[in-house]
TIRO-717225 format. One record per atom (N, C-alpha, C, O, CB): x, y, z. Coordinates in steps of 0.001 Angstrom, whole numbers, plus 500000, padded with zeros to 6 digits. Glycine has a CB too. Layout:
% TIRO-717225
XYZ/...
//
This chain:
% TIRO-717225
286108733660957585/284731733960957611/283635735165958321/282409735254958254/284435732927958018/285029736324959258/285009737007959565/285170738201958399/284402739163958371/285587736735960448/286429737994957294/286036738590956535/284887739177955810/284442740310955629/286426738269956230/284570737942955458/283368737889954153/281989738579955269/280842738297954923/282941735655953335/282111739137956093/281034739282957145/281141740870957388/280341741796957250/281318738288958617/281959740815957644/282654742482957043/282488742865955742/282248744071955781/284269742636957088/282486742563954847/282690742982953961/281281743003953201/281204743827952290/283742742391953522/280394742377953398/278600742574953141/277910743556954258/276816744088954071/277678740884953337/278792743743955588/278198745105956030/278992746320955995/278913747195956857/277774745029957351/280167746383954443/280457747521954223/279147748091952893/278488749117952724/282139747468953853/279290746723952155/278528746614950779/276851747564951090/276392748399950311/278260744556950359/275977746979952874/274869747188953267/275229748377953330/274438748943952576/274308746540954267/276031749267953812/276196750591954133/276338751229953000/275676752266952949/277207750863954976/277205750890951712/277067751522950827/276011752049950035/275754753042949354/277579751114950405/275189750309950636/273778751047949732/272942752016950491/272206752696949775/272593749879949246/272878752249951816/272052752939952440/272524754126952425/271688754992952684/271765752525953562/273956754609952136/274062756333952282/273523757111951217/273338758327951262/275549756872952351/273246756252950124/272476757238949120/271143757459949896/271014758452950612/272184756552947464/270492756852949804/269210756448950634/269474757899951809/268885758965951630/269316754429951493/270425757672952948/270141758659953738/270197759979953228/269422760907953461/270850758564954712/271437759951952340/271803761318951776/270155762033950847/269987763245950720/273407760968950492/269392761243950448/267825761732949797/267056762335950638/266585763456950449/266881760625949304/266774761279952141/266536761820953033/266517762686953456/265415763212953607/266729761610953426/268062763575954040/268511764758954384/268314765819953208/268136767027953363/269895764588954802/268384765086951938/267735766692950777/266848766850951268/266548767959951712/267279766733949083/265930765583951395/264277766009951478/264224766668952577/263671767768952567/263127764839951553/264871766068953959/264449767247955357/265057769005955132/264310769916955488/265468766526957123/266012769227954711/266420769676954425/265502771148953544/265245772282953949/267132768773954149/265254770546952403/263995770738951540/262649771407951839/262145772309951171/263637769588951228/261865770529953531/261066770578954169/261578771885954793/260967772842954317/260803769418954818/262758772338955956/262834773513956164/262980774185955508/262549775288955846/263329773771956708/263464774134954512/263750775630953890/262247775659953411/261941776835953605/265134775840952481/261292775112952966/260307775829952392/259347775791954041/258162776094953896/259591774989950751/259659775548955092/258685776237956365/259022777259956849/258400778076957527/258513775550957542/260643777207956289/261403778616956407/260300780167955660/259660781210955796/263151778323955285/260801779198954943/260247780351953328/258186780715953579/257678781835953519/260537778790951008/257818780072953706/256517780235954512/256061780656955588/254967781216955661/256119779499954665/256994780407956793/257146781896957873/256978782677957751/255941783229958119/257921782413958338/258434783504956814/259090784220956366/257790784938955452/257791786160955599/260359783551955790/256989784571954792/256550785168953887/254930785719954416/254415786780954064/256702784220952666/254328784715955323/253598784956956756/253752785884957002/252897786769957007/253841784359957853/255646786062957478/255556787426958612/255356788525958013/254696789420958541/256816787769959480/256023788665956526/255138789257955513/253940790207955450/253789791328955936/254744788404955047/253334789632954900/251598789192955439/251392790196956387/251141791399956311/251281787505956303/251624789108957639/251004790253958794/251861791479958873/251482792208959790/250963789635960422/252899791951958207/253812793642958218/252867794295957552/252365795381957840/255502793900957305/252555793331956306/251923794177954987/250240794538955541/249911795711955367/251924792964953242/249558793943955955/248309794135956926/248306795468957716/247735796543957535/248268792949958022/249259794942958774/249878796047959627/249476797348959039/248467797981959349/251472795959959702/250418797703958107/250886798411957562/250271799202956600/250746800269956213/251630797927957303/248540798399955936/247976799139955409/247128799804956300/246624800888956005/247526798646954480/246847799000957828/245637799254958444/246239800577958975/245468801439959396/245019798092959529/247687800802958979/248236801923959681/248080802990958790/247459803916959310/249651801761960118/248374803163957792/247900804094956533/246538804457956795/246054805588956744/247957803354955039/245802803053957168/243850803766956689/243877804416957438/243896805628957224/242235802975956763/243893803704959098/243968805026960259/244031805915960261/243112806681960554/244577805255960927/245687806373959777/246784807943959389/245681808765958143/245591809975957938/248957807345958308/245188808021957686/244152808754956617/242787809573956985/242309810671956702/243634807655955721/242352808218957925/241260808685958204/241094809311959083/240019809902959183/240592808080958240/242297809466960291/242600810596961147/243331811776960260/243455812778960964/243548810079962386/243746811928959208/244181812975958463/242280813542958067/241713814549958490/245452812337956951/241813812625957287/240315813441956690/239686814075957929/240056815214958214/238994812262955934/238634813373958821/238441813834959981/238912815132960565/238150815954961074/238796813010960597/240352815285960453/241341816631960947/241120817210959715/240093816562959512/243155816437961387/241198817735958944/240403818108957491/239050818722957386/238485819799957196/240186816889956712/238888817772957556/237038818113957255/236439818912958747/235888820011958686/235873816159957019/236591818372959702/236434819367960685/237227821305960497/236576822336960663/237135818446961982/238676821222960136/239103822207960215/237981823230958437/237550824383958431/241021821822960323/237922822504957644/236931822947956296/235452823616956692/234854824565956186/236541821446955321/235023822517958074/233466822447958321/233517823967958961/232822824893958545/232798820997959493/234651824079960261/234629825384961090/235411826499959917/235468827659960325/235623825159962804/235658826393959336/235816827852958152/234228828102957381/233905829242957046/237248827379956521/233380827020957169/232779827154956699/231485828132957243/230847829001956649/232828826157956380/231369827515958864/230607828069959655/231450829547960471/230923830424961156/230138826834960592/232629829414960151/232707831007960618/232651831743959887/232679832868960385/233661831495961193/232543831723958341/232311832237957336/230694833037957073/230594834172956606/232663831185956531/229627832254957444/228479832164958110/228019832851959546/226905833010960044/228418830960958196/229329833184959992/228832833897961155/229331835296961070/229228836139961961/229263833232962474/229817835435960039/230998836634959530/229860837775958945/230047838971959168/232355835957957977/228297837154957939/227070837526957500/226548838499958538/225758839281958007/226181836336957271/226644838631959294/225923839211960492/226352840499960366/227522840797960606/226223838599961927/225260841567959896/225774843122959719/226720843425958442/227509844369958396/226680843556961074/226549842618957568/227610842740956424/226306843528955294/225086843659955191/228472840817955805/227671843909954579/226621844798953630/226389844120952165/227011843058952160/227284846436953348/225913844272951268/224723843693950555/226497842730949331/226732841615948865/223075845469949545/227278844228949385/228562843460948652/229373842393949164/229648841381948519/229538844330948394/229754842638950346/230252841950951531/229727840155951349/230334839086951285/229507842838953033/228215840596951316/227406839197951577/227632838446950364/227818837230950328/225721839345951843/227606839277949308/227637838441947808/229170837868947830/229062836728947378/227338839618946207/230161838042948053/231067837708948315/231521836295948894/232215835393948425/231234838518948808/230616836526950527/230756836037951486/230202834527950861/230990833585950784/230114836834952649/228753834391950419/228324833216949732/228806832519948426/228500831433947934/227205833445949542/229718833564948002/230196832802946763/231747831871947079/232090830810946558/230441834079945458/232568832794948223/233104831823949065/233183830745950029/234051829940950364/233382832117949315/231878831019950394/231127829391950991/230470828579950039/229982827486950328/229872829551952112/230449829017949063/229700827796947889/231159827116947075/231330825949946723/228371828823946327/231988828157946948/233828827114946864/234266826429947798/235145825571947706/235237827915946780/233492826866949090/234617825633950029/233336824354950093/233687823190950289/235295826366952287/231837824706949907/231324823418950026/231609823016948863/232408822282949443/229978823231950388/231728822803947938/232163822342946578/233731821291947242/233830820076947413/232574824060945293/234565822214947427/235928821499947768/235754820684948511/236280819629948159/236944822159948279/235034820623949801/234387819426950963/233671818472950735/233582817452951419/233602819832951886/232998818773949574/231866817557948996/232619816561947978/232190815457947641/230429818331948027/233863817177947536/234957816434946548/235643816084947396/235414814876947325/235776817137945454/236915816276948833/237304815778949578/236816814271950306/237387813208950551/237345816687950090/235111814946950545/234570813454951182/234626812221950035/234879811058950350/232778813613951728/234332812681948572/234213811555947319/235598811248947502/235689810251948218/233741812081945578/236678811678947163/237882811203947102/238621810294948330/239642809608948310/238538812314946837/237494810642949573/238572809789950984/237186808452950686/237251807662951627/238686810979953474/236493808203950079/235427807529950525/236243806109950230/235558805095950358/233896807884949735/237231805982949959/237895804289949535/238021803684950849/237393802724951295/239650804194948694/239405804757951702/239158804096953301/238599804858954456/239047804938955600/240475803664953910/237241805554953792/236584805785955000/234896804225955721/234215803291955298/235928807672954471/235053804721956473/234314803630957059/232652803782956513/232812804492955520/234498803731958808/231091803500956614/230384803571956339/229699804133957010/228697804689956559/230234802921956024/230135804174958732/229382805248959300/230539806304959920/230275806806961012/228290804632960474/231911806690959217/232319807693958610/232238808378957590/232719809497957413/232948807621958607/231333807437956524/231070808815955759/229701808967955569/229306809806954758/231745808934954351/228525807937956509/227265808310956996/227384810223957191/226975811204956570/226986807312958598/228233809941958492/229062811095959678/228988812384958879/228064813191958983/231000810719960111/230079812519958040/230634813268956917/229606813592955695/229874814663955150/231828812450956385/228469812890955138/227195813410954349/226373814104955192/225996815267955050/226342812327953710/226107813337956084/224980814279956991/224867815596957343/223875816325957314/224903813931958120/226700815962957890/227301817369958499/227253818362956603/227150819551956302/229577816984959483/227407816934955689/227595818550955124/226027818750954519/225616819848954146/229053818779953632/225461817882954492/224277818195954082/223198818669955135/222069818343954769/223883817133953410/223224819300956255/223391819728957317/223948821304957144/223504822378957549/224204818758957999/224624821096956691/225885822724957097/225150823339955261/225125824562955116/228886822140957172/224683822550954172/224001823007953099/222888823808953466/222493824877952999/223617821991952314/222310822868954690/221481823881954854/221201824921955248/220324825621954741/221030823731955071/222099825328956535/222673825740957142/222640827199956128/222002828169956539/223776824858957539/223252827257955008/224293828173953935/222973828734953604/222790829922953870/225425827364952460/221858827927952963/220752827979952342/219747829173953496/219410830338953287/220201826256952104/219603828654954196/218722829449955629/219535830871955684/218956831953955787/218944828424957520/220647830753955618/221982832319956289/221439833138954525/221139834323954383/224963831607956493/221453832393953750/222018833521952612/220224834125952623/219994835286952283/222902832650950582/219377833424952940/217602833924952453/217473835202953527/216843836221953244/215987832369952881/218412834923955262/217550835985956010/218742836633955688/218817837581956470/216897835881957673/219901836625954811/220306837694954925/220734838401953632/221707839140953478/221158837585955788/219587837934952515/219586838438951251/218090838710951374/217632838407950272/220157837476950026/217254839063952036/215893838699951764/215208839459950527/214253838942949948/215107838955953027/215572840328950258/214908841024948804/215165840191947465/214858840661946369/215640842605948484/215695839034947600/216041838624946676/215524836722946949/215623835748946202/217607839196946512/215071836854948121/214277835684948427/213345834571946883/213404835199945826/213078836502949558/212678833304946757/212700833456945688/211292833967945072/210379834159945875/213211832381945283/211066834194943716/209990835427943291/210046834797941788/210916835065940959/210586837424943508/209061833999941617/209033833607940062/208352834746938801/207217835179938598/208065832171940034/209493834913938224/209305835370936785/209452834487935302/210232833589934985/210253836392936712/208539835041934682/208184834409933330/209079835791932609/209318836945932963/206143834159932909/209496834674931043/210032835317930152/209148836685929355/207925836824929349/210403834234929317/210239837663928672/208724838646928731/210093839243926972/211218839726927097/208152840387931026/209547839013925976/210513839623924929/211225840975925598/210981841553926657/209614840049923465/212495841324924240/212500842703924568/211570843821924082/210591843561923382/213610843058924266/211869845007924442/210815845852924050/209805845882923706/209362846525922755/210926846297923533/208878844717924904/207456844514924307/206870845788924877/207526846720925340/206589843032924784/205802845725924804/204834846985925140/204035846181926451/204448845102926875/203595847552923581/202813846894927025/202607846184927758/201722845017928483/200526845055928196/202771846702928010/202022844271929132/202012843261929420/199843842894929516/199246843038930583/203174843248930807/199432842648928782/197336842260928203/197180841219929448/197988840291929423/196862841030925966/196467841235930286/195394840067930689/195590839098929959/195165839480928869/193954840338930574/195967838062929842/195546837065929313/195167835541930441/195598835342931577/196637836931928249/194360834784929725/193688833940930804/194556832641931205/195514832156930603/192216833460930265/193994832260932291/195572831434932991/195173829854931665/194240829223931169/195402830762935750/196263829928931680/196958828091930661/196688827068931172/196823826935932389/198654827649930507/196267826139930436/195759825015930635/196830824359931472/197959824823931314/195364824359929399/196681823272932416/197630822535933613/198735821964932411/199877822219932793/196657820991934784/198730821441931406/199409821054930657/200098821521929944/200912820857929303/199058820601930277/199953823023929829/201177823835928823/202474823560929281/202978823773930384/201115825532928812/203118822858927868/204357823075928078/205431824184927727/206608823833927645/204659822213927721/205160825205927564/206052826628927075/205854827443928713/205958828669928738/205074827792925324/205598826748929903/206064827759931313/207336827418931638/207702826262931852/205170827560932780/208161828580931691/209137828789932104/209475829424933155/210433830176932977/209533829080931450/209106829408934048/209989830329935289/211001830136936307/211291829025936751/209257830748936087/211549831246936684/213017831417936986/213134831212938373/212050831431938914/213613832791936596/213726830987938908/214178831622940150/215264832551940038/215732832221938948/214561830665941074/216177833779940580/217234833972940101/217335834280941376/216289834587941948/217550834730938962/218686834278942196/219488834889943173/220984835054943720/220517834499944715/219034834551943888/221612835158943867/223343834861943467/223547833930943886/223255833666945053/224506835667943918/224238832930942916/224737831379943126/223432831002943416/223350829899942877/225943830947944378/222153831288944039/221189830150943559/219893830374943140/219265831430943208/221000829256944499/219542829322942706/218302829096941105/217349828036942380/217495827667943545/219272827731938865/216314827880941214/215191826860941360/214440826831941051/214441827644940127/214775826563942037/212966826137941171/211579826064941430/211321826101942377/212319826002943092/210977825276941106/210022826247943156/209335825900943647/207970826005944068/207388826914943476/209799825869944017/207026825170945169/205925825915944953/204777826101943331/203867826831942939/206600827133945329/205486825053942901/204380824904941461/203286823458941519/203323822672942466/205562824645939774/202508823325940544/201606821911940446/201265821992938928/200470822804938453/200021821843941536/202167820777938011/201331820747936766/202138821758935884/201533822503935113/199670821198937015/203048821778935957/203677822707934688/205498821370934833/206198820626935520/203960825355935365/205087822414932765/206830822253932636/207900823618933390/207628824817933316/207210822269930669/208549823302933759/209639824031934295/211064823818933663/211543822685933711/209689823713935682/211992825163932888/212755824657932129/213913825935932938/213479826898933571/212237824550930350/214932825737932790/216287826424933045/217691826034932074/218194824985931675/216629826051934584/217925827118931977/219238827011930734/220055827175931427/219912827505932605/219467827984929476/221440826922930673/222566826724931571/223086827847931652/224018827714932445/223521825784931241/223028829211931192/222728830429931205/222670830724932946/223498831261933682/221355830657930282/221556830229933182/220523830294934396/221188829236935498/220837829232936678/218788829769933877/221739828746935199/221761827758936322/223314826956936803/223606826425937874/220687826620935815/224394827181935124/225973826889934986/226939827091936587/226479828090937140/226603828164933691/227510826780937015/227975827019938431/227752827096939534/228530827040940486/228270827596938587/226056827307939491/225295827745940607/224650826381941539/224918825267941088/224086828737939966/224031826438942488/223474825314943526/221843825634943222/221363826681943655/224035825587945451/221281824985942702/220176824839942220/218579823993943456/218355822785943377/220754823969940870/218111824506943994/216714824238945047/216051823992944212/216061824781943267/215997825305945999/214767822272944110/213910822444943822/213088821340944885/213452820210945213/213947822470942449/212137821920945199/211009821945946074/209453822365946172/209261823479945685/211422822460946771/208599821904946552/207540821518947352/206786821925945890/206054822897945706/207207822332949019/207338820495944525/206772820386943361/205830819232942985/206366818171943304/207719820433942581/204704819059942463/203870818051941949/203489818156940303/203166818888939368/202603818107942822/203786816874940734/203031816644939301/204066817729937811/203781818235936725/200938817448939633/205163817606938593/205526818569937236/206578817962936461/207037816887936848/206078820111937603/207218818761934942/208341818679934356/209134819186934672/208913820384934846/208394818836933482/210360818767934925/211604819892935398/212396819390934507/212426818166934382/212329819939937031/213586820607933317/214510820186932695/215355821140932742/215084822122932051/214244819763931596/216732821166933620/217312821325934038/218681821191932920/219507820288933049/216973820776935051/218748821989932079/220211822293930429/220996823049931258/220550824143931602/219744823518928539/222206822653931702/223096822808931831/224106822272933230/223920821085933494/222890823836931518/224915822840933946/226228822164934943/226067823407935766/226451824556935546/228108821832934177/225116822667937196/224587823828938346/226310822716939298/226962821762938873/221966823641939308/226395823411940449/227381823413941287/226823821652942114/227313820524942175/227381825115942326/225635822291942583/224776820997943247/223499821235943251/223262822419943011/225073820627944704/222315820406943476/220971819672942757/220747819333944258/221540818578944820/221113818170941367/219445819993945077/218766820056945812/216839819820945422/216012820662945071/219334821199946276/216670818147945708/215466818186945293/214986817358946548/215494816276946843/215214817661943787/213579818178947535/212785817938948656/211407818762948428/211040819931948310/213586818361949990/210902817552948438/209276817432949052/208781817331947512/207775817948947164/208476819055950171/209296816775946875/208856816255945199/207752815108944934/207865813948945329/210243815570944432/206679815621944207/205986813994944026/205475814427943525/205032815576943535/205348812984944853/205299812894942384/204843812633940955/205201813586939540/204509813901938572/203382812644941106/206630813876939925/207473814417939264/208275813892938380/208487812695938574/207999814882939878/208882814429937334/209938814429936328/211048815261936501/210791816460936621/209451814736935151/212895814716936568/213547815692937132/214133815583936275/214019814411935917/214053815788938291/215184816459935206/216172815694934346/217106817050934857/216829818245934747/215775815289932386/218130816499935365/219279817605935153/219984817180934572/219965815957934430/219978818160936086/221126818093933835/222182818303933119/223824817629934618/223733817197935767/221992820394932518/224978817890933745/225513817341934799/225947818135936105/226199819323935904/226487816742934305/226103817584937676/226435818182938613/227493818202938533/227952817308937822/226091817919939554/228407819079939107/229871818981939358/230516818729940590/231714818782940865/230387820018939013/229258818367941489/229365817622943109/228032816703943295/227741815685942667/229359818967944566/227711816989943753/226658816155944319/224823816573944536/224377817582945084/227296815927945671/224280815789944104/222522815525944267/222403814935945706/223044814032946243/221753814230942996/221167815891946268/220648815412947275/218990816015946758/218601817026946174/221460815944948772/218240814646947401/217088813769947025/216683813248949040/217175812450949837/217796812113945580/215492814310949074/214848814478950020/213323814070950163/212681814689949314/215068815580950177/212438813176951005/210874813395951113/210830813457949599/210803814621949199/210207814869952044/210812812417948514/210063812477947139/209131811195947368/209182810403948309/211161812357945643/208268811195946268/207622809918946359/207104810357944658/206920811389944012/206293809623947880/207009808735944428/206758808270942953/206969809047941552/206252809416940622/205453807973942930/208448809103941925/209336810720940605/209954809295939784/210083808092940007/211377812459941620/210243810321938662/211829810012937550/212940810845937543/212780812006937167/211588810100935954/214056810456937897/215375811661937899/215700810656937053/215546809435937035/216542812240939358/216389811816936075/217899811436935674/218767812250935608/218735813285934942/218084810924934574/219825811780936445/221419812385937249/222755812375936654/223296811326936304/221806811554938508/223216813356936551/225351812552936010/225615813482936963/225609814694936746/226575812861933906/225941812767938431/227478813595939435/227910812673939790/227673811484939576/227407814630940847/228888813423940626/229944812873941593/229257812323942347/229054811258941764/230848813710942293/228812812290943121/227816811792944256/226187812120944351/225591813176944139/228375812353945511/225649810682944788/224061811242944861/223630810409946093/224041809253946200/222954810889943323/222881810911946953/222211810861948296/220716811041948719/220046812054948918/222791811739948945/220518810124948765/218793809872948429/218430809564950108/219039808907950953/218316808135947073/217110810380950171/217002810326952407/215167810264951568/214924810427950372/217827812772954186/214251810006952590/213257809259952778/212425809905951342/211638810850951306/212587809409954398/213017808838949955/212398808688949439/211519807156948333/212228806339947746/212885809566949269/210372807112948296/210276806088948063/209660805977946571/209377807087946120/209679805566949100/209291804515945394/208970804681944450/209350805522943570/208467806178943019/208205804694944584/210683805732943208/211095806364942286/212314805304941768/212958804369942246/211429807827942745/212201806218940181/213168805471939120/214047806643939096/213770807839939006/212506804943937487/215368805925939215/216822807038938588/217985806620937545/219038806006937717/217848807438939903/217272807302936168/218339807010936061/219997807822935783/219936808913935214/217951806337935364/221414807298936174/222047807905937081/222988807430936450/223067806360935847/221871807776938445/223939808486936631/225408808253936153/226457809165936964/226916810288936755/225532808613934521/226632808257937927/228039808859938761/229275808190939165/229658807060938860/227703809295939998/229757808946939798/231813808705939315/232128807911940471/232810806895940333/233197810471939324/231590808364941889/231735807470942978/230883806599943899/231096805458943492/232205808052943615/230091806536944851/229459805823945162/227822806626945261/227782807815945576/230171805245946260/226563805877944970/225133806242945466/224560805806946604/224694804618946896/224262805901944648/223937806543947321/223763806289948566/222660806516949047/222434807709949253/224496806775949200/221437805416949451/220218805993949390/219956805231951683/220516804248952168/218923805093947486/218992806177952390/219153806445953359/216986806393953157/216298806958952307/220419807830953686/216391805169954739/215105805089954895/214097805919953458/213205806761953355/214929805762956429/214895805075952590/214274804820951464/213774803338950931/214280802292951339/215083805342950651/212468803413949741/211941801342950029/211516802066948076/211127803183947735/209634800444951984/211744801155947462/210752801384946525/211348801946945146/210819802242944075/209743802333947143/213352801984945858/214156802785943861/214538801902943539/214951800932944174/215583804009943492/214429802178942014/215459801498941519/216197802519940184/215766803631939879/214821799972941054/217135801973939656/218405802125939132/218828801858937905/218914800638937767/219088801576939732/219303802771936407/219142802472935724/220599803697935137/220921804759935670/217674802275935515/221223803014933871/222126804015933428/221464805133933109/220237805133933012/222894803641932374/222236806257932903/221578807834932718/221945807307930807/222845806808930132/222820809787933780/220494807866930660/220303807740929100/219991809309928190/219985809493926973/218870806638928904/219703810481929545/218708811275928641/220339811733927555/221520811423927710/217522812968929734/219590812618926445/220291814089925982/220240814594925146/219878814052924102/221298814296925922/220733816440925254/220455817170924733/221577817674924072/222698817169924124/219819817760925353/221145819044923219/222131819481922539/223131820231923802/222599820951924647/221533820446921293/224485819987923805/225645820133924586/225648820179925994/225771820922926968/226203821142924236/225462819081925643/225751817967927042/226988817364927356/227383816983928458/224958816705926966/227536817323926295/229083817136926400/229835817942926777/230724817539927527/229644816887925447/229790819593926374/229985820046926781/229632820457928365/230461821040929065/229966820343926016/228793820221928667/228454820349930126/229142819350930952/229484819510932124/226980820214930363/229345818085930079/230107817259931092/231484817350931913/231946817094933025/230244816294930521/231960818042930270/233369818888930334/233618819807931282/234704820121931768/233601819640929224/232379820282931549/232287821584932403/232602821164934440/233180821527935464/230310822286932003/231404819855933649/231632819181935166/232995818500936095/233425818251937222/230789818084935079/233147818463935241/234318817073935375/234476815953935725/235257815374936481/235093817115935897/233086815498934671/232740814228935584/233483812608933778/233383812813932568/229944814350936202/233841811843934191/234613811292933290/233599810312933186/233096809569934029/236082810930933601/233324810528931482/232309809989931073/232066808493930915/231042808019930423/232171810528930119/233192807734931416/233375806092930918/233465805674932226/233599804451932278/234803805552929885/233444806246933378/232980806001934642/231749805795935165/231301806939935244/233305806740935196/230677804838935692/229332805677935745/229417804672937151/229360803613936527/227803805593934269/229479804386938093/228710803403939100/227496803075939289/227171802456940302/228845803651940119/226492803480938219/225071803371938902/224059802271939419/222878802110939729/224405803879938164/225190801660939322/224407800207940081/225108799479941009/225001798262941157/224047799042939083/226306800701942058/227035800117943003/226402800642943702/226397801789943254/228318800147943153/225280800617945319/225165801244946069/224672800914947338/224127799991947944/224757801909945606/225145802192947503/225544801825949565/223900802066950488/223567803235950289/227147803677950532/223017801462951237/221958801066951820/222523801524952855/223082800722953602/221446799762951744/222524803174953223/222743802459955147/222206802396955779/222526802543956958/223349802770956131/220309801967955098/220089800780956832/220156799445956336/219560798575956972/218237800824957867/220620799220955572/221147797745955312/222363797223954724/222813797162953580/220362797192954598/223009796625956654/224645796459956352/224638794893956736/225487794280957383/225891797576957467/223555794460956212/223976792783955903/224360792793954665/224061793579953767/222797791590956020/225247791602954658/225867791497952859/224901790923951994/224953791093950776/227292790422952571/224116790325952495/223145790712950767/222597791188950577/222245791933951492/222453790230950034/221753791377949003/221180792507948569/219831792921949597/218842792290949970/220802792239947016/220412794521949881/219297795600950172/218063795800949328/217995796387948248/219897796862950147/216698794965950289/215559795130949583/214923796185949295/213802796117948791/214849794583949977/215475797248949541/214782798707949252/215076799750948217/214734800932948169/214934799440950318/215985798829947185/216182799446945836/216487798016945211/216804796971945779/217476800737945681/216279798316943775/216508797351943137/217254797962941444/217419799128941087/215055796525943189/217628796468940565/217735797566939252/217159797702938110/217537796887937269/218733797604938747/216360798459937773/215377798810936874/215585798076935887/216723797965935430/215293800081936520/214369797329935283/214394795783933500/214394796850933075/213955797879933591/212917794322932702/215088796635931697/215712797358930433/214149797600929749/213804798431928908/217020796238929338/213323796512930468/212173796589929087/211081798137929522/210492798998928868/210844794625929055/211292797787931117/210640799156931602/211297801027931575/210806802152931663/210465798747933127/212891800302931367/213063802425930707/213047802992929732/213033802475928615/214157803219930782/213046803743929894/212548805608929578/213653805439927940/214863805519928155/213478807439931436/213185805206926332/214346805247925838/214290806815925432/215250807556925642/214593804133924716/212942807308924762/212853808440924339/212038809482924738/210907809871924447/212724808298923401/213229809946925744/213353811021926721/211970812469926181/211046812997926800/215334811598926597/212513812630924770/212135813218923899/209578813750924128/208665814545924352/212954811917922520/209991812596923838/208079812261923740/207593812156925710/206572811599926112/207646809905922598/208512812763926511/207725812711927696/206562814543927982/206729815663927499/209181812363929089/205822814168928655/205567815587928777/204904815350929780/204580814167929889/204935816419927721/204297816574931213/204601816893932095/203122815983932453/202018815935931911/205039818391932290/203715815330933611/202193814366934344/201280814660934288/200381813980934783/201915814100935564/
//
């Protein structure tokens, strides 16, 4: 009987061993999987830490480099005091080039800058640009804005003519200054600048109402301030467009970066390769840039803008940090968009 019992125990043990092996294998698999998940978690945390570190290093580099370049421009402005006209011309040309590089530096750094850092940098550039315009106006007073009309070569003495009606479309006043041009203090006029007049220059439009402005070329920057009930069409801008204190306008811009401030009830047809910014605005609608003219492809190349990259509907509202859509801007419905710009005339 004892032998029979031992035999049964051996048979039972023989049957249990495979089951124990299977449990052991399963436990090993579970432990290996947990160890793998732990290692992956460690790698993810390390990667996240590395990303944060790199981002912080880039932000610190940006702050340092931006401050250094800004100080260099301010030093150049300070050196303009007492300089002769030749030296002033060279200084303002260098300042313009530095301002262009500084804006491009901001555009290239947008991916790792916080909204606050970007807002501070753009505000600093805008303030600095204003200081440049004021200093140029102060140091070169003889070439302060002066409207001039076109005249044919070898034309005789100008005969008095009656004032044209407000909707005349041939008026082409110009503002000419070293690396600065534009229009100011006009009402109900068609204002046109050619590529020869604006290419590579800083363009300023200010205190215009009920006007139709066409800028056919590739300026360095475009500043639009105190414009009401007007249409402003501009060829590709190599750096930034700044709009401030405008109302009831239609704009067509192609640029690296757009900043719109204190603007309401505006339609913006936009080609922008970085991101557009609105601040203290309401009632601003956006649509893709669709204005064209002879030579615009050449101007896009000169401006260095990528035709295939257009972030016209990616807008940062500095007054709306909530995750949902800002109420201050919208997409212009397709049925409301201008399709034939040639039919437009002065408002």
